C-alpha positions as CSV (number, residue, x, y, z in Angstrom):
1,M,49.8,213.9,411.6
2,R,51.7,214.4,408.4
3,L,50.7,216.7,405.6
4,L,51.9,217.3,402.0
5,I,51.6,220.8,400.5
6,V,51.9,221.0,396.7
7,E,52.2,224.7,395.9
8,D,54.5,226.4,393.3
9,E,54.5,229.9,394.8
10,P,57.5,229.9,397.1
11,N,56.4,232.5,399.6
12,L,52.9,231.0,400.0
13,G,54.2,227.5,400.2
14,Q,56.7,228.4,403.0
15,Q,54.0,230.4,404.8
16,L,51.6,227.5,404.8
17,R,54.4,225.1,405.9
18,N,55.3,227.4,408.8
19,A,51.7,227.8,409.8
20,L,50.9,224.0,409.7
21,E,54.1,223.1,411.5
22,G,53.1,225.7,414.1
23,A,49.8,223.9,414.4
24,G,51.6,220.6,415.2
25,Y,51.8,218.9,411.9
26,A,54.8,217.3,410.1
27,V,54.9,218.9,406.7
28,D,56.5,218.1,403.3
29,L,56.5,220.7,400.5
30,A,56.5,220.1,396.8
31,T,56.8,222.9,394.3
32,D,55.5,221.3,391.1
33,G,53.1,218.7,390.0
34,E,55.6,216.0,389.2
35,E,57.3,216.1,392.6
36,G,53.9,216.4,394.3
37,H,52.5,213.4,392.4
38,F,55.6,211.3,393.3
39,L,55.5,212.2,397.0
40,G,51.7,211.6,397.2
41,S,52.2,208.3,395.6
42,T,55.1,207.0,397.6
43,E,54.8,208.6,401.0
44,Q,52.2,208.3,403.7
45,Y,50.1,211.4,404.4
46,D,47.1,212.2,406.6
47,A,45.9,214.9,404.2
48,I,47.2,216.8,401.1
49,L,46.9,220.5,400.3
50,L,47.0,220.7,396.5
51,D,47.2,223.8,394.3
52,L,45.6,223.4,390.8
53,G,47.8,225.8,388.8
54,L,51.1,223.9,389.0
55,P,54.0,223.6,386.6
56,E,55.1,220.3,385.0
57,I,51.7,218.6,385.8
58,D,48.6,220.5,386.7
59,G,46.8,219.8,389.9
60,L,43.7,218.2,388.5
61,T,45.8,215.7,386.6
62,V,47.9,215.0,389.7
63,L,44.7,214.4,391.7
64,D,43.1,212.3,389.0
65,R,46.3,210.1,388.9
66,W,46.3,209.6,392.7
67,R,42.7,208.5,392.7
68,K,43.2,206.1,389.7
69,E,46.2,204.6,391.7
70,G,43.8,203.9,394.6
71,K,45.1,206.7,396.9
72,T,42.4,207.7,399.3
73,T,44.3,210.4,401.2
74,P,42.0,213.4,401.8
75,V,42.8,216.2,399.5
76,L,42.0,219.9,400.0
77,V,42.3,221.8,396.7
78,L,43.8,225.3,396.9
79,T,43.6,227.5,393.9
80,A,43.1,231.1,392.6
81,R,40.4,229.8,390.4
82,D,37.0,230.5,392.0
83,S,34.4,229.8,389.3
84,W,31.8,227.1,390.0
85,S,33.1,225.1,387.1
86,D,36.6,224.9,388.6
87,K,35.1,223.8,391.9
88,V,33.1,221.1,390.2
89,A,36.1,219.9,388.2
90,G,38.2,219.7,391.4
91,L,35.5,217.8,393.3
92,D,34.8,215.5,390.3
93,A,38.6,214.7,390.1
94,G,38.5,213.4,393.7
95,A,39.0,216.4,395.9
96,D,37.4,216.3,399.4
97,D,37.2,220.0,400.0
98,Y,38.0,223.3,398.1
99,V,39.4,226.7,399.2
100,A,39.9,229.6,396.9
101,K,42.7,232.1,397.2
102,P,42.8,234.5,399.1
103,F,41.9,232.6,402.2
104,Q,42.2,232.8,406.0
105,T,44.9,230.5,407.3
106,E,42.7,229.6,410.4
107,E,39.9,228.4,408.1
108,L,42.3,226.4,406.0
109,I,43.7,224.6,409.1
110,A,40.2,224.0,410.5
111,R,39.2,222.4,407.2
112,L,42.3,220.2,407.2
113,R,41.5,219.1,410.8
114,A,38.0,218.2,409.7
115,L,39.2,216.2,406.7
116,I,41.6,214.2,408.9
117,R,39.0,213.6,411.6
118,R,36.4,212.4,409.0
119,A,38.9,210.1,407.3
120,S,39.6,208.4,410.6
121,G,35.9,208.2,411.6
122,N,36.0,210.9,414.2
123,A,33.2,213.5,413.9
124,S,34.1,215.6,416.9
125,A,37.0,218.1,417.2
126,E,37.7,216.6,420.7
127,L,39.3,213.1,420.8
128,I,38.4,211.2,424.0
129,A,39.6,208.0,425.6
130,G,38.3,207.5,429.1
131,D,39.5,210.5,431.2
132,I,42.0,211.7,428.5
133,R,40.9,214.4,426.1
134,L,42.7,216.0,423.2
135,D,41.3,219.1,421.6
136,T,42.4,219.3,418.0
137,R,41.4,222.9,417.8
138,S,43.6,224.2,420.7
139,G,46.1,221.4,420.9
140,K,45.4,221.0,424.6
141,V,45.5,217.6,426.3
142,T,43.8,217.0,429.7
143,K,43.5,214.1,432.1
144,D,40.6,214.2,434.6
145,G,40.2,217.8,433.5
146,E,43.7,218.8,434.4
147,P,46.0,220.0,431.6
148,V,48.9,217.8,430.7
149,K,52.0,219.3,429.0
150,L,53.4,217.2,426.1
151,T,56.3,217.8,423.8
152,A,55.5,218.3,420.1
153,Q,56.5,214.8,419.2
154,E,54.6,213.3,422.1
155,Y,51.5,215.2,421.1
156,K,51.8,214.0,417.5
157,L,52.1,210.4,418.5
158,L,49.2,210.6,421.0
159,S,47.0,212.4,418.4
160,Y,47.7,209.8,415.8
161,L,46.8,207.0,418.2
162,L,43.6,208.8,419.3
163,H,42.6,209.3,415.7
164,H,43.0,205.6,415.2
165,K,41.6,204.5,418.6
166,G,41.0,200.8,418.9
167,K,43.4,199.9,416.0
168,V,46.9,198.4,416.2
169,V,49.3,200.9,414.7
170,S,52.8,199.7,413.7
171,R,56.0,201.5,414.6
172,T,56.6,202.0,410.9
173,E,53.2,203.7,410.5
174,L,53.9,206.0,413.4
175,I,57.2,207.0,412.0
176,E,55.7,207.7,408.6
177,H,52.9,209.9,410.1
178,I,54.7,211.9,412.8
179,Y,57.9,212.8,411.0
180,D,58.4,214.8,407.8
181,Q,60.4,213.6,404.9
182,D,63.7,215.3,405.9
183,F,63.6,214.2,409.6
184,D,66.3,211.8,410.7
185,R,63.9,209.0,411.6
186,D,64.9,206.6,414.3
187,S,62.4,203.9,415.2
188,N,63.8,203.7,418.8
189,T,62.5,207.1,419.6
190,I,58.9,205.9,419.2
191,E,59.4,203.7,422.3
192,V,60.9,206.7,424.1
193,F,57.8,208.8,423.3
194,V,55.4,206.0,424.3
195,T,57.2,205.7,427.7
196,R,57.0,209.4,428.3
197,I,53.3,209.5,427.5
198,R,52.6,206.7,429.8
199,K,54.4,208.5,432.6
200,K,52.3,211.6,432.0
201,L,48.9,210.0,431.3
202,G,49.0,206.5,432.9
203,A,50.9,203.3,432.4
204,D,47.9,201.6,430.7
205,V,47.0,204.4,428.2
206,I,49.0,202.8,425.4
207,T,49.2,199.0,425.0
208,T,52.2,197.4,423.3
209,I,51.2,194.6,421.0
210,R,54.4,192.6,420.7
211,G,55.6,192.2,417.2
212,L,52.8,194.4,415.8
213,G,52.9,197.9,417.3
214,Y,50.8,199.9,419.7
215,S,47.1,200.4,420.4
216,L,45.2,203.0,422.4
217,E,41.8,201.6,423.5
218,E,38.8,202.9,425.3
219,P,39.3,201.9,428.9
220,A,37.0,199.1,430.1
221,G,33.8,200.5,431.6
222,A,34.3,203.9,430.1
223,A,31.2,205.6,428.8
C-alpha cells in the first residue's frame, strides 16, 4: 500500500514517514500544498495524510481541488486546529477522517488502515482467502494457522491483492501501489515476487491473467 504525506513541518513529516514505512507502507512526502496537490493528482495512492496549515496552498484548498478533479483517494486530515468548525470544514471539503495534533502514532496508523480497508470494501482488520490470513494490525501472515515469513515487498504485494480480492490487478497498478516515488521501479520484479509468494503460500494462490495482470480469488468451496 502506498501513502502520501503532505506536511510542512520537517521533523514531523520525517517521523511520520519513518513510522509508516516501518508499518509496511510505501510513502511519499510533500512539504507544501502545491507539491502535495500535484502528487495527489498525478500519482496513485491508497490513502493521503494531509495537514491543513500548509504553505503555498492551504490543505482545505488542496483537498477541495482533489475532490473537484474526481479523486476519491481516502484522505485523513491532520492539523493543529481542533475546534469543531475546523473539523466540519475539513469533512465538508471531502476528508474521510480527522486527527488533531498532538496525536498517538499508533492511533494514526490504525485510522489509516481502517480508511484503506473501507475504501476497498473490507470491514475486518484480517484479510482472508481460504486458509491464508493476513492481519493488517500485526503484519502477520499465516497459512493453515502456521506463520509464513514474507519479505517487505512480498507482503506489500500480497496485501494489495488481498485488499482487492476477486479483481484483476495489472502489473502497472501493483508497481504504482507498492513502490514509493523514488524507488527504481522494475516491472520484472513483480513476477519475481509473485513466484516467491506462490512458493510460500501455494502455486494457485495468485492467478496470472495473461495480458491483464494478476488475481487473488477465494478458493472454490471456501467458506
